[in-house]
N, C-alpha and C positions, 0 to 999 in steps of 0.2 A: 504494500499500500503505500501510497505517495501521500502528501498534503493535498493535493487535488482530489484524489479519490476519497480520500477521510472527509474532505470538505463537502463533495457531492453527496456522500453518504449520508453524513450529518444533516444536510439539507433536504433528504429524502428527493433528490433530483435524478431521474432516469438517465444512464449512460452506458456505453458498453466500453470494454477494454481491448486493446490491440496491440500486441507485441510482435516486434521483429526484431532480426539481428542487425544491430548497428554496425556500419562498416566503419572503422575509425578514421579511415582515410577521407570520408566523405563530408563536406562541407555544407552541401545543399540540403540540410535538415528535412525540410518539408518536403520535397521533391522525392528524397529518399523514403519517406513515409509512405508517401503516395504510391510510389514503385512497388516497394516489398509489401503494402498492404492490398495492392490490386483496386485502389481506391482512383477514381478521377480526381485529378489534380484541384479542380476548380471547387472540391468539396474538402481540402484539406488547406488547413489555415496556419500562418506562421504568427507568432507572438513576438512583437518587437516592443522596445521601449525607447521612448522620447523624451527630450526634456527641453523646457524653455530657459533652463539655467535656475530657474526658481523651483519648479516642480518637475516630477516626472510621471508619464502617462503611459497607458499601454495601448498599442494599435495593433489590431488583429487583420490581416489581410491574407488573400489567398496565395497560395505557394506558385500560382501561376503569374502572379503581378508583382510588382513593387511598390512600396508605400510613396505616396505625394505628401511630402513635408507640409506643402503649402495648404494642400486640402485638410489635412490632419488638423494643422495650427487653426483652421477657419472653424472645424467642426469643434475643437476645444476651446474656441474663442481666446485664443492667445495669438501673439503678434508674431512668434517666429519659434521653428522647433529645429533640431536636431538630434541626431542617434546618440543615445546614451552610451557612455564608454562599457564595453561588455564587463569589466571588473565591478562596476558600478550597477550594472543590471543585475548580475550574480548575487552582490551584496543585499539589494533590495528585495529580490524576489525570493532568495533561499534556494535557487536551482542554478543549473549550470546551463551556460550557452548551448542551444540545440535542444535543451530539455526543459526550456522556461514554459511552464504553463500559464495561462491567464488566471487560473482557478488555485487558490491555496496559497498565495503569495504571503512572504512574511509580512508586508504591508499592502493593505487593499489600496490601489491606485486607480484614479480615474480611467475608464476603459472607452475606446471608439471601435467598433466593429464595422468592416467594411461592408456596405448595404448589400452587396451579392449574397453574403449570407442568408438574408430575410427569405430568399427565393427557396431555400434548401429544407427538406425535411428535417437532415441531421448533417452538422459539420464536424469537422477532426481537428483538434487541437493537441498539442503535448500534453503528455499525463504527468509531467513532472520529472521525466528522466528519458535520456535519448534511448530511442528504440521502444518506445512507449507512447500511444496516443489512445486519446479518449474520444468517442463520438456522442454527441447529445444535440438536441434542438437548440438552435440560434436563441430563442427566446428564453430557454433555460439558463444558457450561458450567460446572457444577459442579466437576469435576475441574480445570479451569484455573483458576478462581478461589480466593482464599486461605479455608481454613476453612469451606467453604460449607455451610449448613444450609438446609433447606427448612421453610417454617412459614406458616401463616395470618397473613399480616402487612396484605393487602389489605381495602379496605372499598369497598363501592359507593357 
């Protein structure tokens, strides 16, 4: 069990668990999850941390795209964002890069999920370690994350 699965069980949120053998040479963690789990890449999302140098936020986008920082800043009503340093992301979440789950983080951070998730019955995010994803309804993910909004934050 990871903090993510413990949180979901405690909150009585339905989810599925999906493990796979992580290749330590792979750096595209989300695409690796989609490939190894046989999932459509647009259903698999990566968890990214961004900062305006005052606060840190979570941005969740499909592995098929990349994060648009300007649109994310607008969705979060801040002036400008940059990616959080990996060591800071690990310290704040309690997870390692490539296994950062949006659920069960050390500190609950304001979260924005790409609006493409709203069309899905189930989306997949990291379950809290490399080689482990969880599947759940987008609305359930939104309820378990802090002050979540859906917005068009990904670009191809």
